N, C-alpha and C positions, 0 to 999 in steps of 0.2 A: 399734273404738275409736280415735278420730284419734291419730297419734301424738307430736299438742303440744296440750294444752288449749285450749279455746277463752275469747277474754279480752273484752272491752268495745268493744277496741279493731280486731280483726279478726272481730267476730262477723258484721257484714254480708257478709264476706265467703262467710259459709255460707248465705245465706239461699235459696238455692235447694235447697242440700241438706235444709235444713229441712223446706221444704215438699215434696220428695220424700217425705221420712219420715214426714209426718204423713197422707201416704195407704198407705204402706205399714204405718203403726201403726195405721191409723187402727179396726180391732176388734182390737188387740191389747189383754193385762190392762192394766188400769192400771199394776202395777207396774212391768211390762218401760217401759212409757210413762218413768214416774219415772227409772229405773235406766238410759235409754237417754240422757238427756238430765245426769243424774250423771256418765256416763261421758265427756261430752265437757264440761262445766265443773269437773267436778271440787267442790270442799266451796265454792265459789261459787255457790251456791243457796241460796232459800229459798223455805219454804212460809207464803201467806198463807191461814189461817181463819177463817172466821167465826164456828165452833163450832155453824152451824146444825143441824147433826150432827158426828158422829166419824168420818167415813168420811174424808175425804180426811186427816187427823191418822193415821190409822193405816195409810193406804194408804201414804204417804209415810216413814213411819218405816219398816215394814215391808222397802218397797223400797232405802231407804238409811238404817240404823240410827244415829240421829245426827243427822241431820239437823234444822237449824234451820224449828222449826215457829212462826211470829208471829200474835198476835192484834193488832190495831191496837185499842188501847184508845181509844173516844170520847170516854167521860167519860158516855158514856150507855147504854152495854151494858149487857143485862138481867143482874139478878142470878141468871136460871139460867143463863145461857150461860157466866158468869164460872166457876160448879160446872161446868159441864162442862168445861170448858179443863182447870181445876185438878184434877179427876177423872183426867181421861186422863194431866194431869203426872205425878200424885200412883200412880197404881195401873196407868196403861199405859209412864210409862216417858219419852213425848214430851218431846223438848227445847225445852219453850216459853220464849217471851219474848216476853213485853210491847211494847209501842213505843207511846208516848201523843204526843201533838199537839204540836206543837211551840210553845212559848211560849204555853199558850193558858190560860185557865182555863175553867170551869164559866161560862156565860151563855145566855143565851134567844135566840141568834139564829137557833136552828129554829125559832122562833114566827114569823120577818118575811124568813128570807131561807135554805131548806134546799138550795138550792143551794151558795151561800157556805158556810153551815156545811160540808157533804158535803166543801169543799175543803179547809179545813182542815183537817178534824177526820179526811179519810178520805186524799184523795189527796197532799197534801202531806206527809206520815208514809211513805205509802208512796213517794212517791217517791224521797223521800232514802234510806231503806232499800235501796231497788234498785238509788243510785248505787254502792254495795259489792258488788251481784254480779249476775252474768252470767245467773245462769236464776233462774225464778220460775213458781212451780209452784202453780196456782189451783183452787180448787173448780166454777168454771164449769161449766155443762150446758145441754145444746140446748134442755131442756123448761121450762128457765125461765121463758123467753119469748120473741117475737119478737125482740127485737134480739140473742138467742144462737144463734138456731135455728142456724146455719153455723160455730157456733165449732170450728175444729179440734182438733186434738188436741195438736198443736206447731202453733208460728209462732214470724215473730222481728216483736220490738215493736221498732220502728226509732224509734219516739218514745222508748225509754226505754234503747234499746240494750239488750236484754233478749231472753233464749230464753222463750220463756211455754209454760207446759205445762199443760192441761187433763186431767189423766190419767183426770178422769169424766165430758167431753163425752156419753160416748154411753148412760149409763149412764142406768135410768128411775126415777123414784121406786120402784117395787117394787122394782128391783135396790138402791135405798139402804138401803132396811129390810130385805132378803134379808144384804148385807153385814152390816150392824147385828145380827142376829138370828145368821149365824152365826160372827161374832169376838166374839158377847158383850158388844158394845160397850155403854157409857152411852148415853142419850138422853135431849136437852133437852130438859124437862120443858115447855115451851111447845109443842111437837108435838102432842101430846096435848088444848092445850089452846085448837085455832083456828088456831095461826101455823105454817103452811107455808110461811111463808119468814119469815127473821128478821132485823132488822137493829137501830137503835136504838128505845129503849122513846118515845121522845118524836113517833117518824115510821112504827112499826109497831104494827099492830091486827089482831086476828083478823080470819077470812073467813069469810063463811059458805057452807054448802053449794052449791056448783055455781058458786063464785065461781072466777075465774082465782086462783093459790095466793098469786101476787104482787101483789092486788087490796089486799092490807093495808098494803102499803108503799109512804107518801106518799098515803095514801089521799086520793081527793078534788083530787091536782093532777095535771098533764100530765107530772109527774117518774116516770122509769121507774127510771134508774139513778144509784148513787151517785157516779159517773165515775169508778171505779176500773178499769172495762173499756171503754171508749171511747174 
């Protein structure tokens, strides 16, 4: 543990230490990865969950009781996803915070420009959230697709000046399901209805057997990422 907590202004000085720790903790338990980060940034750490599943929220809350768990409510989140987030808040005691888009009302932007829609409803609220935090815990996993195949468990996000923590980076789909079963976690009902990857309802569709699990995200478009992790 460092003698002093890392801050926004000095985080860049620890970039090499973060890279070394990413190698050292590559196969550590997700709880230990989150704890390592929290020991260095203190309470200036937040978790963003899509609530596609309950694993990340549970891992973070077990590692650091009371840690802030954020759902970015784009105004187009599935009702089932809201249900899961509230189940974890009410029955598992997670410290849930819902963040909304800034100065935005429901519209049809997704019909004509999904890139702009994601930017105003996801990226901008996230950037505002991270202005006040040094640590950012995400649920990004390598098996989620080619653009995430090299995801480290820890990294220095220079653009946002945050310590980015990906404790589930190495977890397979089978390991995620085993974790849910082991801890008797509630399950997003959409997972059993052909939605292996869940985003906003206008841009998420069920996938056919044998298709890539993210094939239902922005189906028919070249777009594969919302912009949070690029």
